[in-house]
C-alpha positions in Angstrom: 132.1 117.0 233.1 128.5 117.9 232.0 129.8 119.2 228.7 131.5 115.8 228.0 128.3 113.9 228.5 126.4 116.2 226.1 128.8 115.6 223.2 128.2 111.9 222.9 124.5 112.4 223.0 124.6 115.0 220.3 126.9 112.9 218.1 124.9 109.7 218.6 121.4 111.3 218.7 121.8 113.5 215.5 122.2 110.6 213.1 119.3 108.7 214.7 117.1 111.8 214.4 118.1 112.3 210.8 117.3 108.6 210.0 113.9 108.9 211.6 113.1 112.1 209.8 114.3 110.9 206.4 112.4 107.6 206.8 109.2 109.2 207.6 109.6 111.6 204.7 109.9 108.7 202.3 106.9 106.7 203.5 103.6 108.3 203.0 101.3 108.1 206.0 98.1 106.3 205.1 94.7 107.1 206.4 93.8 103.4 206.3 96.9 101.4 207.1 94.9 98.3 208.3 92.7 97.8 205.2 95.6 98.8 202.9 97.8 96.1 204.5 95.0 93.5 204.2 94.3 94.6 200.6 98.0 94.3 199.7 98.3 90.7 201.1 95.0 89.7 199.6 95.9 91.1 196.2 99.2 89.3 196.1 97.7 85.9 197.1 94.7 86.3 194.9 97.0 87.2 192.0 98.9 83.9 192.5 95.7 81.9 192.7 94.4 83.6 189.5 97.7 83.0 187.6 97.7 79.4 188.7 94.1 79.0 187.4 95.2 80.6 184.1 98.4 78.5 183.7 97.0 75.1 184.5 96.0 73.3 181.3 92.2 72.6 181.1 92.8 68.8 180.9 94.4 69.0 184.3 91.5 70.8 186.0 90.2 67.4 187.1 93.6 66.4 188.7 93.5 65.6 192.4 96.6 64.2 194.2 94.4 61.9 196.3 90.9 60.6 196.1 89.8 62.5 199.2 90.8 66.0 198.2 89.4 68.6 195.8 90.5 68.6 192.2 92.4 71.6 190.9 89.2 72.9 189.3 87.2 72.4 192.5 89.8 74.3 194.4 89.5 77.3 192.1 85.7 77.1 192.4 86.0 76.9 196.2 88.2 80.0 196.4 85.8 81.9 194.2 82.8 80.9 196.2 84.5 81.6 199.5 85.6 85.0 198.4 82.0 85.8 197.5 80.7 84.6 200.9 83.4 86.2 203.0 83.4 89.6 201.2 79.6 89.7 201.4 80.0 89.5 205.2 82.5 92.3 205.1 80.1 94.4 203.0 77.1 93.2 205.1 75.4 92.0 201.9 73.4 88.7 201.4 75.8 85.9 200.6 75.5 83.0 198.3 76.6 79.5 199.5 80.3 79.0 199.7 80.2 76.0 197.5 77.9 77.3 194.7 80.6 77.8 192.2 82.6 74.7 193.1 79.5 72.5 192.5 78.1 74.2 189.4 81.0 75.5 187.3 83.1 72.8 185.6 85.2 74.3 182.8 88.5 76.2 183.0 87.0 79.2 181.3 84.0 79.3 183.6 86.1 78.8 186.8 88.7 81.5 185.8 85.8 83.9 185.0 84.1 83.1 188.3 87.3 83.7 190.2 87.9 87.0 188.5 84.3 88.1 189.2 84.6 87.2 192.9 87.9 89.1 193.0 86.2 92.2 191.5 83.4 91.8 194.1 85.9 91.6 196.9 87.7 94.7 195.7 84.7 96.6 197.0 85.2 95.1 200.5 88.9 95.9 200.4 88.0 99.6 199.7 86.5 100.0 203.1 88.2 102.5 205.4 89.8 101.3 208.7 86.9 102.9 210.6 84.3 101.0 208.5 86.3 97.7 208.8 86.0 98.0 212.6 82.3 97.6 212.3 80.7 94.2 213.2 79.3 91.6 210.9 78.2 87.9 211.1 80.6 85.3 209.8 80.0 81.6 210.2 77.4 82.5 212.8 79.8 84.5 214.9 80.1 88.3 215.5 83.3 89.4 213.9 84.8 92.7 212.7 84.7 93.4 209.0 88.5 93.6 209.2 88.5 90.0 210.5 86.5 89.0 207.4 89.1 90.7 205.2 92.0 89.0 206.9 90.3 85.7 206.9 89.6 86.0 203.1 93.3 86.8 202.4 94.5 83.9 204.7 92.0 81.5 203.1 93.3 82.4 199.7 96.9 81.8 200.9 96.0 78.5 202.4 94.6 77.2 199.1 97.3 78.8 197.0 99.6 76.5 199.0 97.5 73.5 197.8 97.6 74.8 194.2 101.4 75.0 194.4 101.6 71.3 195.3 99.2 70.4 192.5 101.3 72.4 190.0 104.6 70.9 191.2 103.1 67.4 190.9 102.3 68.3 187.2 105.9 69.5 186.7 104.9 73.2 186.6 106.5 76.2 188.3 103.9 78.0 190.5 103.5 81.8 189.9 105.2 82.8 193.2 108.4 80.9 192.1 108.4 82.1 188.5 111.0 84.8 187.6 109.7 88.3 187.7 109.2 89.8 184.2 112.1 91.8 183.0 111.7 95.6 183.2 111.3 97.3 179.8 114.4 98.7 178.4 114.6 102.2 177.0 
């Protein structure tokens, strides 16, 4: 009787063990999975915001769906300024005002450049290790972890990308996240 119970365990358990072993062999173990996950999310969302900024015609940078919301250009400036402020907190560096860019830069070229510059600055924050990101910082007057700042920045970019999607759809444009992926090169 004991032998019969072992056979199903061996038959069922062996494929499960093999799947687990094969899966862990394919996925490299990261030393910083928290920051790497935050960086991946932030990179994707910031890429969409940047592509939106590049694709919107300059004459539509003043477009706003309603009088009480930011224009498309102001939204790009806001994201750039917020990135500078939030990533400065993650890096524990002095921050500029969140609305500096939104209030001072008015051209498409200037706003796209400011967004790209703020993204380059934030890349330094997203290069922190998980241990470093567990350290504390001040953000909006509250004690937060640096990881919280990184996640807030990514979330904030996603929130405003959603706004930009609406602006683009209202202008008859297809937002970057809905555009077909570029075809792979053929050999």
